[in-house]
N, C-alpha and C positions, 0 to 999 in steps of 0.2 A: 505494500500501500504505499505509494508515494515514494520517490527515489531522492536522494541528497547525494550530490557530489562535491567536493571543494577542493581546491589545489594551491599551494604556493611553493615556487621554486624556480627552478631552471629554464623549465619546457615551455611550449606556448600552451598557457591555463587552456584557453578555447577548445582546443583538441582533446586534451586531458579531459575536460569535465563533458563535453559532449559524447566521447567514445565512452566515459564511466556512465553517463547515462544511457546510451544506448544498451549496454550490459544490463542495465536494471529494466528493460522493457518489459521482461516477462513478468514485472510486477504489477502491469496494470496502470493505466495512466490517462488523462483526456486533456494534458495541457502540459508544455515544457516552457523552460526559459533558464536565461543565464545572464550573471552579471559581471564585469570584469574589471580591473583596476586599470586605466589606459588614458594616456593623455594628462593626467592629473586628476580625473574623476571615476566616478564609477558610471559604467556604460551598460543599459540595461536593454535586453532583448528578450520578449517572451511572446507566446500565442497558444490560443486553443489549438487542439489537432497533436496530430504524431510530431515526433521528434523530429524526422525529416526534413517538415517545413522550418522548424527553427535552422536547422542545421545548411538548409538552401539559402537562408537569408543571410546567414553567418559568412558563406562561402563567398560573398563578394567584399566582405571586409573582415576578412579573418583576425584581426588584432596580433599582428606578431609579436608584438611587444608587450602583451598583458602576460605577466606571470603570475597572477593571483587571481582567483574568483571562486564563484560559487554557483551550482545549476541544480535545477528541481524538476523533476517531473510529476505532476500533481495528480492524483486519485479524488477527486471533489467531494468537498463535505458541507462545507458553507458556502453557499453560493454556487451558480451555475459553472459550466467548464466554458470560461470567455477567456477573451484576451487580459481584462483588466484585472479577473480574479487569479491568474495565473501567478506562480511565484518566478523570482522572487519580488519581494515588496519592500517599499521604500517609505519614508517618512516625508514629511511637508519641505524641508532644505535639501534634499536628496546625499545627505551625508551616510546614510546607514541603510545598508540591503541585508534583508533576511530570508532564508529559505527555515520551512518548517513542516516537520511530519507530525501528528496527533493532533488533538484537539485541547482547545483551551477553553476550560468550562466558563469560566466568569468574564470571557470577553466583551458581553454587552456592557457590563458594568464598567469594566476597564474606559471601553470606547466612548460612553456617554461622560466619565471625567476628562478623558483627553479632548472630547469635543468642546465640553466647558471651557478647556483651557486654551482653545482657538485652534487644535489640528483639525484638519480636513482630511477625510477618508475619502479613497476613490471606488474602493471593492465591496465586496460583500464577505470576505472572508473572516475568520478569528485571526490569522496569523498577522493581519495589518497594524494590529492595536503594539506589537513587538517594535518596529520602527520608531515609532511615534513616542514610545515609552523612553527608548534609547535616546532621543531627542532632548526629553526632561531630566534624564538621570546622568547624561554623560559630563564628565568635568574632567578630559583629557586621559583619562585610564578606560579602554574599551572593555579590558576584560571584567571590571570592578561596575561598570555600567550593565553588562550582561549580568552579572550575578547579582545586581541589585533588581533588574528588570525581570528575572526569572522568580524571586520571592514574592512578586506580585501576582504571579501566573497560578492558575489553578487548572488540573487537568494532566493530560498526558501530551509530552512534546519532546520534539529532538529539532535542536535549531544549529543554524549556523550562520555566523554574522561577518561582515566586512563594513569596513568604514575607510570614506577617502581622508579622513582625518588621520588614520594609520594604517597606511597599506601595506605593513610590513607582516600584518597577521590576520590569520582566519580564526575566528573564537567558536567554539563549540559547545553544548550542553546538552546531555541527555537526562529526561526525567520519564520513564517507563514508556520509552519509542527508541528502536535499538540504533546504534551509531557507533560508527567503528573507524580508528585511526589506522592509517597507512604509514609505515615509516621507511623512508628512502635517504638517499645522501645527497645533502644538502637541499632536500625538498621533503615535504610534508603532505599526506593525502587525508582526505575524510570522504564517508561514504555511509551510507543507510544500509549497505549490504556489503559480502565480501567480492561477489563477482567483479564489481566497478574497479577494484584495486589489482587484481592479480595480475594483468599485464606490467604493472608498475614497480609491485612488491610483496611480498608475502610476509612481511614482517607486520602484524598487526595487534594493535590493542584495542579491546572491546571495552567501551565506556559502561561504568555503572551509574545506576541512578543518583543523582546528585552530583555526577562527575562534570567538572568543566576542563575542558583541553584549549590550550593558546598554540595553535600551528605556526611556525616558523620555518624559514629555509633552514635553519640549524638545527631545528630538532622540535619537540614537542614538549610542552610544560602540562601537569594534571594538577589539578586543583579541586577540592572538597571544602565548601564554606570557606573560602578564601585563603587555605591552607596549603601548601604544596604537597603531594602526595607523590608515591611510586607506582606503577602497574606492570603488571607483569607483560612480556612481550610473548604473542602466539605466533609462531610459524604455520602458517596454512598449506596444508599439502592436497589440497581438495583439488580435482581438477575444475574449469570453468564450469561443465554441464553441472556437476553435482553442488558447485558453490551457488549457482541459481537456486537450488532447492535447499540451502543451507546445510548441505551434508546429509538431507533424508535423499533415500532412493527413489522418494516419487512426490509429485507435488501433494496427490491427496494425503499422504502421511504429514508431510508438511503442516497442511492446511488442518489436517485434526488436532497437531500439537499446538496451532494458533489460536485455539478456540478459547482459553483461558485470557488471552489479549482481546478476542473480537468482543468477547461476553462485557468486558471491562470498557472498552471503547465503545459500546452499545450502551451501556448503563449510565456513563460519565454525562454529569449534568442534567439526568432524567428521573434521578431518585432524590428528591429532596424532605429532610426531616421524615415525618411520617407518610409523606406523601408523593406524587411526580409532580413533572412540568408540563404533562401533557394537554391540561387545558390550555395553556398557552400555546404549544407546539402545535397540536393539531386541532384544537378548538373543543375540547371537551370539556366545556364550562358547565356548571349545574342547569342553566337554562338550555344549553342545545342538547345535553343528556336528556333531558325531561322529556324532550321533544321527540327522541327517537321511539318509533313503533317498534321496530325489530332489526336484526342485523342479519346480513348476508355476506359471508366469506367466499370468496371467487378466488381460486389458483390453481395450478396444474403441478403434478408431479409431489416433489418433496414438499413445495411449498402447501400444496392442497391438504398435507399428512400435517403441516405445522397448523393449518387451518382448523385440522378437526380436533387440537390439542387448544385453540383458542375457543373453539366453541363451548368446550366441557367448561374451560376456566369462567367465561363470559357468563354462564349460564349457572354456575356455582355462586358466582360472587357477585354478579350484577342483577341477576335474575331476569335477563332479558332472552326472549326466544333467539336463536341464532339457527340459519340454516347454513349449510357448507357445500359447495358446488365446485364441481370440474369445470374448469372455465369452457372447454370445449364445446360441453353442453348445456351451459348457462341461456346462452343467447340463441340457442335454437330450440328451447324447450319453452319460449316464450314466457318468461319468467312475471309472475304478478308482483310488481314492485310497488310500493305507493312514495309519496314525498316525503314521509316521514319514516320512511327506512334509512338505516345506514348501511352503505356497503363498503367491505373492508378489502381491498385488493393487495392480494400477495404475489411478489415476483422477486427473485433473486436480480435478476438482468434488468429488470424494468423495460425489455422489449418483447418478451413472449407474446405472442399473435393473438393466440385465443385470449389471454389475459387481457390484452389492451382493447381488444374487441367486446369484451366483459365490460370492463370500466366505462367505454364509450355507451352500450345501452344503460348501464346504469345511469349514466349522465342526460341521456336522452329522456329516461323516463322521471328524471327531475329530483332523484336521490343526492343524498350529501355522501361523498366520496373520499375516504380515507387509504391513502395507497402506503403500503410496506415495501420499499425497495433498497437494494444495498447499490444501486448505481445514482448518483446524482447526476442530473441531467439527462437522464433516460427518457423514453418516450412518457412512461407510467408516471414518472416522477413531475413532466412537465404538464401531464394532463390531468393528474389527482388534483382533486379541491384543496386536500391537507395531504401532506407528504411526512412520513416518517423512515427517515433513513438508517439501517442498521449496522452501516459502518464496521462490516466485517472484513473491509478489505477483499482484492480481487482474488477469486476463486479461480485457480488455471485449471486444475482438476475437473472433469466432467462431472462427475459425481459431486453433489454436493453434501458440503459436511458443516463450516462456521457458517454458511448463510442460512442454514437450518436451524441452529442454535440461536444464533441472533433473533432469527423469526420468532422463535418461539419467546426470546426474551420482552421481544417488543409487543406481542401478543398478550403476555402476562403483565405488563406495565398496563395495557390497554384496560384490561379485565379490572385491574385493581382500579384504576380511575374510574372506570364506569360505575364500579360498586361502591365507591366513597361518594360519588356525585348523586346516586340515587339512593343513598342511607342504606342500602343492602349489605354494607361491608363497614365493620365498627374501626375506628383510628387504630384501636391494640391488633386486631387481628391484621389489617393494612399493615402497620408500621413492623409485626412478626413478618409476614410475606416479606416485606423489602430487605429488612436484615437478612433473609434468606437466601433473598437475590443475590446482596453483595458478596455472600458466604460462596456462590456458586464457580466462580473462576478457580478459587482455590480446590475445591471440591473435585474440578474436572482434572487438574493436575493431580490430587491423589489417586484417580481412576487411571491417568494416563502413565503412572508410575508402576503399573500392573502389565504393562504392554508386554513381558516374555511371557507371563501365565497365559494372556489372552490368546497369544500367538501360538501357542502349543493347542489350545482347543480349536483355533482356525484352521490349523494343518489336518487334526482330525475331521473337520466338517468338511475340508478340500475334497476328501475320497469319495464323498456321497454326490450324488446326482441330483437330489433332492431335499430341502428341508422344508421346518416349518417353524413360523412363529407364533406364540400364542401370548395372549394377554387380557384382563379383563378392565373395563373402564378406561381410563387414560392411559393405561400400558397397552391396550388394544392399537390405540392410534400409534404409540413408538413400534409395536409390532410392525406394523404396515410400514415403516419408515424403515425397519431393519430389514425386512424383506425383500424391498426395493434397493437398498443398497448393494445386499449380496446378490441380488439374480443381476444387476445391470453392470456390476465390473467382473465377478467370479464367474457367469454363465452358470451358476447351480440354479435351477430352478426351485424358487422360494415363494412360500404362500405364507399370508398372514391370517389370523382368525381371531374372532373373540372366542376366548377358550371354550365358553360354554356351548359353542355352535359346532366343537368338534364332532358331536355325536349326531349332529343333523346330515349327515351324508362323509365329510371330509374323513371320520376316523377309520374309512376303509382303507385309505391310503398309507395309514401307518404300519410299517413294517418293520423286522428286526433290524436294528441300528439305524433306522430313519432319526436323523437328528432334529429334535425339537427345542428352540428356545423358548424359554419360559420367564416370563417377566412380573417381578413380586417387588412392586414399589408403593402400591395402594393396600394398607394396613386392614381397612374395613370389609374387604373381600378376599383377602389374602387365603383364608379357609377355604374359600369355594374355589380358589384356584389352585390350591392343593389337592382337592378332589378330581379338578380335570386334568392334573398332571399325574396322579395316578393311574388315572384310566389309559393314558398313552404307554407309562412306562409298563403296564401291564401286557401291552400288546409288543413289547420290545423294544422300545425307541430309547435313542440315546439323548437323555436330556441335560440340557445346560440353563441353569436357574442364573438370572441377573438380577440382584435382590439387595435391596435395602432392608428387608423384614427381617425379624429372629431369625437367626440361624437355624432354631430350632424346628420353626415350620419347613424345611428346605433339604435338612441334613439326610432324610431317609428317601428322598425322591429324586433328588440331583445326582446324576452321574458327575458331573462338576458345576462348580458354584464360581459367579463373578460377584465380589461383593460391591457393593456401591455407596459411597458416605449418606449417611442417613439427613434428610433434609423434609421440608414440609413436603406431602403428598403431592399437591398442586404443583412443586417445582420439579419433581423427580424426573418427568420427560426429559428435562435438558440434560440430566445426569445418566437416564440410564440408555440413553440413544448414543453414548461415546463407547461402551464395550461393543454394542451392533456395529458400528462404523469399524472398529478396528477389527473385529471377528471379520467382516467382508474384505477389509485390505488386505489380511494376511492370508484369508482363503485365495483368494486372486492372487495373491503372490505365490503361493504354493501350488497352482494351478497353470502358472507361465502365463497370465494374462496382462495383456497393456492397461496397468490399471487407470491412468490418466485419460486414456482417451478407449474407450470401450467402444468396441464394432457396433457401429449403426446408428451412433448417438451422437448429439451436437450439445454443447454448453448453454446456447442460448437458441430456443426453437422460435424462429421467426416464420415460420411457414405454418398454415392449418394443419 
């Protein structure tokens, strides 16, 4: 998600930075820009669109004498992907330029304060507050000004700063967003990911949260809270392809492991005290909520499965009737909609043709529309009346993982806000749920620590041609997603059933050693689930329990068990799906499948 490259040294800075940004294109972006120190000042070039557009502009004026600069490829979060919103950003007087990855949670508050001081903003971005802050705080010492500025920022950010007042340095700071320093001879490098550095150096330093780095030609100095610190140097032995994947063998596995960060980014700024800010973000005011007759959630594939979880949460917490539709069926069934209905559109790419058509049908019938999407500037985000961006960052693998869990997080926040607005959810219960949500990233990390054990189960699963996933309540919705993941990347035939439905036909397919993945995260129906699992085990099935319930429930009926951390049962779907993603991934690897590009499938389905 977004790329940063910085350079100071003996080479043509423009060439190094543009080349480095090109090596980060796999991360996904919608605009590109660069600032160089040349002719005594900072020279800025940026544009919406691909990096090659920027490179072509620079080809006619290559700035051979520029030996310092920073560049950026942006994945839009605040403001559409336009020339003005592209990075780098500068302040009023053009002395400071900044590139930034992450989210500044309190940018609106800072922006209001700076405007009151006379600053003029050009973009819609959160990033632009930083150069204006530097103008207020700079007293001749750039590292000190950056350190003072970041103390005023809340959220997650990695920044690089250059100043025409001191063209001998690039200053970088990291807080909850990756930033890597490259060490050379008479030159220093900066990047948000290792591939940008590999042609120039393999001696790197990974910044930790709270680290400030000052890059000069003679070397790099590191500081924490104003005090100099020593950092370990890491020698990178990855080849360039492995480096794009941060050392992971596939993008899908990398994206599975990025889910703690994706969840944090999606939650930043949206959980406030005992509530959310969605009344402001997507107009879920008490008045607006009171006028809602019913809700329709419309989506495709993985997003549809997220919608099923959203339906259960909204109905439980807000007591509003919710329908969930497959987008490709929605507009052709002549849906009966009323002006007081709320339609929630869910799409990772924001370009899914069927989902976009459903959005337009809902608008045609006069409904209010809320869009949940991962891509700022996508068709869905432009055409939705109100938009909630999930901020998962680019997904390169075709099979969706982190987009799904962040969609669940978004729908959970919507359910909580609806419940609060309608008075069907107490402040105490809402506060407990929100505390649980904030703990989810750490819980996901705990599940990822079990990867080795999950891989062993997956390798057994890979020997089968058929598998079943069963669950009850919210677990059934998660089972559907687990089955989809397994079939789409491993090509194992997989089906998901509400566990109580097995005896109404599907039980005929359970034979000796048929794998059945059984979900246990809903305590109120766990004993009923035990009875369903005993039925398949009696037919010789190989049972795998994914459970946060009491171990005594599953000990006698599961051949294998994957434990997930205890959380509120309404939040459990976000945790329960992580082992299912890993099972699918490692089963596909064991079968020699092309994990990132499964046959016959595309990342964004832009045709009917």
